[in-house]
N, C-alpha and C positions, 0 to 999 in steps of 0.2 A: 267577479273574482274573489278567491278566498283571502281571508285576512292574512297578513304577513306573519310576524313572529308570534309563535303560540306560547312558548314558555322559555324561561331562562334555564337552559339545560344544566343539570347538576351532575350527571353521570359522565364517566369517561366515554367518549364516542368512539365507536368502531370505525374502520376505514369506510365502509359503505354508509352513505348519508341519507339516501333517499328510501323511504318506506312506501311500498305499494300494497294497498288493501284491495284484493279482488273479491268483489261481492257479487258473483254471478248467480248465487242462489240465496241472497239476502244477507242480512246482518243483525246481530243481537249482541248485548253486552257480554254474555258468556262466551259467545264465538270469537269475539275480538280477543278477550283474555287468553283463551286456549290457543289461538294461532299465534299470539305474541310469545307465549311461553314455549311453544314449539319452535319458534324462530330463534329463541336463545335469550329471552328476557329473564331477569334474576327472580327465580321462584322464591328463594330465600327471603329477598327484600320484599316481595309481595306478601308473603305469609306473615313477616315481622310487622309490616304496616297494618295489615288487617288485624292482627292481634292487639294492636295498640288502640284500635277504635273502641269507644264506648258503646258497643253494639253486641248483643247476644242473641241467642236463639238460632244459631247456625253453625255449620262447619263447612270447610271447603274440601273438595276431593279432586285431585288431578290424576287422570288415568289416560289410557290409550284405547282407541276404538277404531275399527276399520269402518269406514263410510265410503260408499261408492267405489270400493276397491282400493281406497287410500288409507294409509295409516295416519290417523289424526290424534291430536291431543283433545281431551274432553276436560273442561272445567266445569265443576258442578258445585253449586251452593246448595248444600243439603240443610233444609229448614226443619226446625222441630214443629210439632202439631200446631202450636199457638201461632206461628208466623206463616204456615203454608198458605200459598196464594193461588195454587193450581195453574200456575203459568205454563206447565208442561202437560197438563191434563187435556187431552184432545177432545174427550167427551164433553167436558165443561166448556171449553173455548168454542167449539163449533157444533155441539149436539143440540138438536131441536130448538132452532132459533126463531121459529115462527110463532108469534103471538102467544096464545094461551099455552102452547106446547113449551115455549121458552120458560113461562113462569113455573110450569109444573117441573121442568127440568131443573130450574134453580132450586125449587123447594126440595126435590128429591136429592139433588146433589149436596145441598147444605145439611140436609137431614143425615145423609150417609157419612159425610165427612166431619160433621160438627160445625156449628155456626161460630166463626171466629171474628172478633172485633179488632181489626188491625189498627195500629196506631198511624194516625194521619199526620204527617209532618209538613210544616212550611218550609220554604226555601231556607230561611234563617236557621231552622232546626237542623236541616240536613247539613248545612255548611258548618255548623257548630260541631257536628259529628266528625266532619272531615278535618276540621282544625284542631280537634282534640287529639287526633292520632299523630303518631310519629312518621310523617311523610317528608320526603324532601321538598324544598320549596317548588321545584319544577312539577313534581306530582300533584301538589296541592293546587297550583295554578291551573293544570289541566282539569282536575276534578271540579274546581270552582266554575271553570267555564262550561263544562258539560252540564252541570246542574242549572246554571243560569240560562243555557239554551232551552233546557227542558221546561224550566219555569215560564220563560217567554212563550213557548209553544203552547203550554197548558193555559196560560193566562189569556191568550188570543182565542183559544178554543171555547173558554168558559166565560169570556167577557168580563174578567176581573184583573185588577193590578197583580203584577208578578209576586209581589211580596204577600199577597193574600191568597195564592194558590195553596190549596191543601193537597199534597201529593198522595195519591193512592198506590197505584203500581210503583210509580217512580219513587215514592218514599218508603217503599217496602224494603226489608232488610236485604233481600237478594239483589235488588237494583243498586243499592248504595254499595254493597260489596262488589258488584260488577264494575261500577264506575271507578271506585277507589283502586281495585286490582288492575284495570286497564290503565289507569293513570300512572301507577307505579311502574308497570311493565313498559309502557311507552318511554317513560323517563330514563328507566334503566338502559334502553337501547341507545339513547342519545342521538336520534335521527334529527336531521336539520329540515328535511322536506318530507311531506306526506302526500301521496297521490292516492285518491280514492276512486275506484271505478264506479260506473252507474250501478245503483242498488236494485237488485232484482226484487220485484214485489209481486205478490199474489193478487187475489180478488175475492169478493164475497163479504162476508160479515163475521165478526169475532165478538165474543162475550167479554166484557171488561168490567172493572168495578164501577165504571160510569154507565154501563148499560151495554146493549148490543150496538156496535158501531161498524160503519163500512170500512173496508180495507182498501187503500192504506187509512189508518185511523187518523183523526184530525191532527193529533200532535205530530205525527210523521209528515203530513202534508205541510203543516206550518213550518217545520223545521227545513223541509226541502225548499220551500218557497223563500224563507229568510236567508238561507245560506247557499243557495245555488246548487243543491245536490240534485242529481239526475236520477229519476226513477225508471226502471226498465220493467214493464209488465211482463209477467210470465203466465203461462197457462196452468196456473196452480191455484186451487181454492185454499186460501189461508193467508195468514199474516206472516210474510217473510222478513219484513222490516219492522223492528220494534222501535218505540221512541227512544230507548236507551241506546240502541245500536245507531240510530240515525244521528242522535246528539253527539255521540263519541265521533262519528265521521265528520260531522260539521265542526266539531271543536279542534280537530287536529289537521284537517286538510289544508295544505298551503299551496298545492299546485294543481293545474287543471289537467295536465297530461304527462305521460311518461317522457323521460328524455329521449331524444331520436335514436340514441344508441346507449347500451348500458351492458355491464357485466353483472351477472347474478352471484351474489355472495352467500345468501342462505335463503331457505324457504321454510315456511311453516304452515300447517293446516290445523284449523280447529272447527270442530263440528257442533252442530246444534242439538237440542234434545226433542223438539217436536217431531212427531212421526210424519214427515213429509216424504214424498218420493219424487226425485232422488232426495237423499239426506241433505239438509242445508249445511254448507261449510263456508268459512272464509279463508282464502289463501293469502298469507303475507310474505312478501319478497323484499329482501334487502338488496338494493341496487347500488352500483358504482357507475356514474355517468362516464361515457366514453366519447371520444371524437368520432363523429358519425361517419366521416370519410375514411378514417383509418380502421374503424370497426368493421366496415363493409369490405375491407380489403382493397379499396380503390385508392385513388391519389387525390390529394387536395389540390385544387387548381391554383396556379400562380397568379399573381397580381394583387390588386388592392383588396383589403378586407377591413371591416370596421370591428373594433373592439371598444370596450369601455374601461377607462383607467380610474381606479379608485385609490385615493391617497388621503393619509392623515399623519399627524405627528403626535407622539406621546412621550412625555418626560417623567412618567411615574409608573412605567410598566416594566416588570422584571424580565430578564432574558428568557427565563423558563416560560413565562406566559406568552411572550412573543413566539418562541419556538412552537409552542402548542398551537397558537393561532395560525401559524403558516401551514401546519400539517392539516388543520381543519379547513383552511381556505382551499387547499388543493382537493380535499374531499368534497367540498361544496361546489367544485367545478371550475376553480380559478385556472386559467391558462398559464399564469405566471404570478408569482408572489415573492416578495423580498422586503427587507428592511435595511436601511442605511443609517449611519450615524450622522446627526445634524446638531447644530447649535441654535437654540431658541432664545427667546427674549431673556435678558438678564444673564446671558452666556450660559444658560443651563444646557448640559448635554442631554440629548434626546434621540429618538429614532423616528425616521419617516418611513411608514409602511406604504408600500405601493403594490397594487393588484391590477392584473389584467384579466378580463373575462368578457364573455359574450353578454349581450343585453339580457338574455333570460336567466343568467346567473347573478345579476346585480344584486337582487334582494337577498339571496342566500349568502352571498359574500359579505354584503353589509351587515347582516345579522351576525356572522362570525366576528367581524370587527367590533361591533358594539358589545357583544356578550363575552368575548375572550380577551379583549384588551380594554384599557381604561379610557379610550377615546369617547368624546361626546359629540363629535361631528365628522363626517366624511365627505370629502369633495369627489365629484365625478365629472368626467368629461370624455367625449368620444375621441378615439385616436384612429388613424389609418395606418395600415401596415401593408407590407409586401410579403407574401408567403410563397415559398418555393413548393412545388408539387412534392408530395412524400407519400410513402405507402409502408406498411408494416408487413414484413416477410418472416417466415420461419426458415431457420437454417439448421443443418445437421452438423455437429462437431464431434470429435472423438469422445467428449465428455457427455454428449447428449444433445437433445434439441434445445433450441433457443430462438429469441426473437430479436430482429434488428429493424431499425428505420432506415429506409432508403430514400435519400433526397436527390432530386434532379436539378442540377445547376443550370443557369441560362445558357451555358455552352453545350448542354446536352449530356455532359459528363455526370456520372452517378457517384454519390458519396454514401457510405453506410455507417450507421451509428448503433452500436450494440445497446439494447434496451436495459437500463440499470437493474430493474426488478428481475429481469430474466437472467442477467448475469449472476446476481446474488443467489438466486435459486439454484442456478447450474452449479455454482462454486460450492454451495452447501450440499447438494446432492452427490457431487463427485468427491467431496472432501479435499478440495484444492483451494489455494489462495484466490482471492478476487481477480488479481492481475493476470494469473494464468488462465482463468475462465474468460476473462475479457479478450485476451489475445486469441484464445481458441475460437470465440465467436466472430471476431473481426476477421480473422483469416478465412473462416468459412464463408463469411459474407463477401469477402473480396474474391474468393475462388468462384463464386457463383455469379459474379458480374458479367 
């Protein structure tokens, strides 16, 4: 299972709390940054964070590109001649990889492009670069975790302690920029859960600064093994999953699968640089979990059902913080959440926060309680409930279409409840008060019974 909380989120979270990274044609650091920017991550914050790093020899370029017929974002770290590592040079990566031909190709390539001696950084060196920048605490935590995952993978591959690993590709300027940019973008989106699809991978061999290595390269294999990532072989000769891309996926993944039903809030596409066919891209989707039965247009069966009740008391948390926590709890999948005034020891006024959720949402809701309130402990216990059958229906009103929830009582009678968000949207679109829109929706629902 993936690890639970990844970072203390520092950005304001949007309504959608689940991020899905679809890696059907591979993953790399620059592809992750591009797809997150296309999704709506804060480009200004990213550029500001990168500019604050004690790092030179590069500039970043964010452009648009059509790949496989899809309009994608393209994030490019443009290196100067002294820092060029030929990461996107297909002739260098894959050309003449057999024996003496490979040596000849290496010599010819270095002669043509100039022999550059790249700075080799240790993990401590890389983390000092990150810590010297003006990043939010959440972004720094993500970046630290990515680099530690990379260091552990390289250490296992080379048989040395992680603190003695000398990064080559990973310590290069473009890899540091990719990781920091991805970390800032992820933090700015404020997601609670991250689902990562199987990572499509190619086959064959690729030239690296460690020599010619099989695909997937050892670092990727080690990351997948240590963090439970799934690799999906494709009939493509080449490296579709880079160590940086795999490490980012491992660092941020919190869930094994998508929710059973969800609404799509926004979509982003980020393309790669290497000349594969079809062009590699990562799709990012922000999701809002929905009740599976209602989303399918069906009815939830009556009878007993199990939920988990989370509860905690806080006597040093502001009303603003509690209100924000309730909003995030619902975004994290809580069925119900509220707080009530109580008196604690020494007659101190306080609030008891209560949350009802399904078992698969416990970890996400507990993360919200710990991160967004001052609690240091949460109680949980199973509760049984009786749920009436219900279904969501569309109705037509004189003001426009709206949605209602229709519940079936034990007697067989039907009862309709206008959906609040639908009424708000209808009132705004029609320019009428909420109560007028509510009555119109209720009348339409009753007329259709």
